N, C-alpha and C positions, 0 to 999 in steps of 0.2 A: 432557460434550462440550466445555465450555470448557477444562478441564484438558488434554484431548487437543489442542485447538487451540493452546494455549500451547506444549505439548511439540513439536508438529509444526513450529511456527515456529522454535523453538530449533534443531531439527535442520536445517531449511532454512538457518538462519543460518550454521551450521558449513560446510555445503556451499558456500554463497556465498563465504565467505572462502577456502576451499580452492582455489577456481577464480578468485581475484581477478586473477591476472596473465594469464589466458587470454581472448582475445577470441572471441566467437562469430562464426560466419560471416555471420550476419544482422544484425550491428550496423551501423547507418548512421553512417559517419564524419562528423565535423563539425569546424568551425574550432577550431584549437588542438591537435587530436590529433597525436601524434608517431608517424610510421610508419617501420618498417625495411623496405626494399625490396631484394630480392636477385634476381639472374637466374642460373639454373643454368649453370654452366661459364663464368661471366663475373664473377669476384669483384671486378673493378675497377669494376663498376657498382653494387656494394652501396652503398646510400644511406640516410641517416636524415634525414627532413625533416618539417616540420609543415604541416598543412593551413592554408592562408592564409585571410584574411578573405573572399575570394571563392570559397572552397571548392576551391581547386586546389593542386597541388604542382608543384615543378620537378624534372624527372628528366633525367639526362644523355642526350644525343643527341636526345631528342624534345621537350625543353622543358616547357611548361606542360601539365598533365593535370588535368582536373576530376574530383575524387573525392568532393566533399561530397555527403552524402545517399545514398551507395551503400556496399555492403559491401566488406570487404577482398578477398573472392573476386572480386567484380565489378571492383574496381580492378585486380587482378592481370591479368584478362583484357583490360582496357582498355589497360594499359601494354604487354602482350605484343602486342596487335594493332597498336599504334603503332610498336613496334620492327620488326615484320614488314613493315608497309606502307611504312615508311620505308626498307626495304632494309638495315637494320642487322644484324638477327639473324633467321635462319630458325628457325621452330618454337620461338620463345622461350618459356621456362618461367619465369614470374615469381611470386614469393611476396611478399605484402604482409602485414605483421603490425603491429597497433596496439600499441605498447609504452608509451604514456602517454596516458591518456584525459583530455581537457580539454574536449571539445566539449559533451556533453550531461549534464545533471544533473537530479535530481529531489529535492524537499524532502519530508522526513517530519517531521511535528510532532505534538505531543500526547502521549498516554500510550503511548509506546514506550520501549524501554530505551536506545536511542542516537539521539535526535532529531538531525537535521542534514541536510546535503546529501550526496547520493551520486551518483557517476558511473554513467551507464548504459553498461555494457560489452557489452551485447547487447540484443536485442529483449526487454525485460523486462515482466513482469506484476506485478500487485499483490502476489502471494505472494513474488516475488523481492525486491521493495523492502522489504517488511516483514521479510524474513529479514536483509537488509543492515542494517536498523535494530535488530536484536537481538530482534525479536518484541515483542508487546504486553505492557504491564505488567498485573499482576493487577487493577488498578482501571480498566483500559481497557474501552471499550464493545465490543459484538459487531458493530458496524458502523463504517465509516469514511467520510469524505467525500473524494472525489477531485475536485480542481479542475484543469481542463485548458483550454488555449487552442488551438483548431484553426481555421485560416483566419481569424484575427483575432477569433473569437468565444469568449468564456469560457463553459465548461460546468461544471456542478456535478452530481455524481451520488453517491448513497449505494451503498456496496458491503457486502453482507451477508457477514460473515466466517465465520459458521457454515455458511451455504449453500455457501461457496467450497470446502469440503473434503468436502461430501456428494456422493452420486451425482448426476450431472447438473449439478454446480455449476461446470463448466468455463467456462460463459458468464459467470459472476460474476467470474472471474479475468481482468479486463480488462487490456489492454496499456496501459502508461504511456509518456509521451513527454517530450521536453525541456521543462524548466521546470514540469512538473506538480507539484502539491502534494497530499500525502496527509496528512489530519488525523484522528487517532484521538481522539475525545472521551472525557471521563471517563464512567464507567459511569452509567447512569440509576439513580436511587434513589427510595425511598418512605420515608415517615415514619409512625410509629405511636405513639400515646400513649393514656393512659387506663388502663383496667383490663386491662393485659397484663403478662406476667411480665418481658419485656425491652423496655421502650419505647425508641425511638431511631430511627436512620436505617439502612436496609439496602439492599443491591443489589436492583434490580428485575429479576427474570428475565423472559425473554420469555414473554408470554401468562400472566403470574402473576395469579391470582385473589385475591379478598379472603380466602378461607379459607386459601390458601397463605401469604399475608402474615401472617395471624394465627399460623400455625404457626412461621414464622420468628421472630416476636416471643415465642415460648415458650408461646403459648396464653393463654387468659383467666385472670385471677386468680379466686379463689373468690367475689369480689364482682362480677365482670364478667358481662355478658350479651351474647348474640349478637343480641338484638333491638335495633333502632334504631341499628345501626352507621352512622356517617356518614363520608363522605369529603369533604375539602376539596380542591377542584380549581380551578386558575386557568383562566379562560376565555381566548379569543383576544384579548380587549381588555384582559387583565391583571387583571380583577376576580376576587375569590375567591368561589367558589360552594360551598354546602354541599349535598351530595347524599346522599339515603338510598339505600343499596345492599343488594344481596343477596350472600350468601356466594360465589355463582358468578360474580359480575361481575368483569370484567377491570380491572386497575389501569393507570394511565398514569404516566409519569415525573413525579416531584415531588408525587404525591398524598400527602395527609396523612389517615391513618385515625384516627378517634376511637372508642374503645370505652367505652360508658357503664357506669355502676354499676347493678347490678340494684336495683330498688326493693323486692324481696321476698326 
């Protein structure tokens, strides 16, 4: 499942860059975006202009037009309506294209192939942004943290990347906005030592049990025993606890498994 996830994100990455210069009709324009505006059959009105700090542009004949926060399609209609209501052009056909995106950015950090800031060229979701960042590295976790600010309030939510591409996972593929931060943490791990074939540190898979962890460690040595296996686990206050566990018990991140030597 994880290999499929990494492959799918790589494919999405190629698709993202193939469409890099095209703006989606639902992209909300913002300060700094460079627009090319043309009016059918009126080449003299063709204009390139940037969205100002107050979210407006200047266009010949009609002056200042507010376009911040609306799509290029909606801006086309707004300019056309102003030209018609001003008596300048009847049935104006206006085309607005964003040719340089400066207004909205999202940051991608952590275990991705190309961490950094990326422009939002359309109404984008988590999968779009991960594709722009080149996908998740092999040591990345199966969940990411999305930090966003809406209405002056900062929100933090976890996004399940495995569920994102499963049936019914569309709700997990949440929309991202300006100045959002996506952080992909390092994979969770567990540790195993004592009488096992391969002691060491390994990736903790979702819902992994003690017996599955033992198999990852190569199984017991000839001197090992399944009786009395212990797990060292850190409590919420940071203290290390020693727990007696069953083979079917689930592990948590950073658990340390100790396999004892058989006395007989």
